N, C-alpha and C positions, 0 to 999 in steps of 0.2 A: 135200261131204265133204273135198276137198283143202284147202278154206279152213279148216275146223276142225282138220285135222291140222297145217297151217302155224301156226295160232294156238296150238295145244298145244305145238308145238316152240318157238315164240317165248317162250311163258311159261316153259318149262323152261330155256331159255337165259338168260332174265332172272333166274330164281331162282338158277341156278348162278353167274351173274355177281354177284348181290347177296351170295351167300355168300362168294365170293372177296374182294370189296371189304370186307365186314365183317371177315373174317379179317385182311386187311391193315391195316385200321384198328386192330384190337386189337393187332397187332404194333407199329404205329406208336406207340400210347399207351404200351405197355410200354417201348419204346426211349426215349421222351421221359422217362418216370419214371427210367429208368436214367441218362440224361444229367443230369437234375436232381440226382439223388443224387451223381453224380460231381462235378458242379460245386460243390455245397455242401461236399463233403469236400475238394476241392482248393482252392477259392477262399478258404475261411476261413483256412487257414495262410498263404496268399499275402498276404491282407489284413492279418493280424497282423504279418507280416514287413515289409510296406510301412509300417505304422504305426510300427514300431520304427525303420525307416530314416528316416522323416520326423522322428521325435524326435531322432535322432542328427544329422541335417542341421540342424535348428533349433538344437541346442546348439552345433554347430560354427560356424554363422553368428553366433551371439551372441558366442562367444569371439573369432572373427576380428574382428567389429565392435568389441568392447571393447578388444582388445589390438593391433590392427593399423590398422584404418581410422580410428578416432577419433584416435589419436596422430599418424598421418600427416597427417590433415586439419588438426589443430591446428598442427603444424609447418609445413605449407604456408601456412596463413594467417598465422602469425607471420613467416615468411620474406617473404611478400608485403608485410606491413605494414612490415617493416624496409626492404625495397627501395623502397617508395613513399615512406617517410619520408626515406631517403637521396636519392632523386630530387628531393624537394621542396626539400631544402637545397642541392643542387647545380644546380638549374635556374636559368637566367639570366632576368632580368626580360624581359618581352616588348618593351618600348620600346627597350632598349639592345642594341647589337650585341655 
């Protein structure tokens, strides 16, 4: 008789525990849905802003490359060529002091 009463109590405890876990799982799923909705609403504007920024940076680097880096590189190579040419004319032959 005591064994059947203990079994009945254990079954009731397990049923209550299952109901509590099921309720918590439902709350968890609802919270996940809310989180997904929030992320979609917040991330889309952030991604659009990021794409605009990337476009701006791409344009800026193109302008800097065209108007700053390329002329400076050409000037540096011209200067180096003039320096090497001048050095070739002013260099002493190797055999003579």
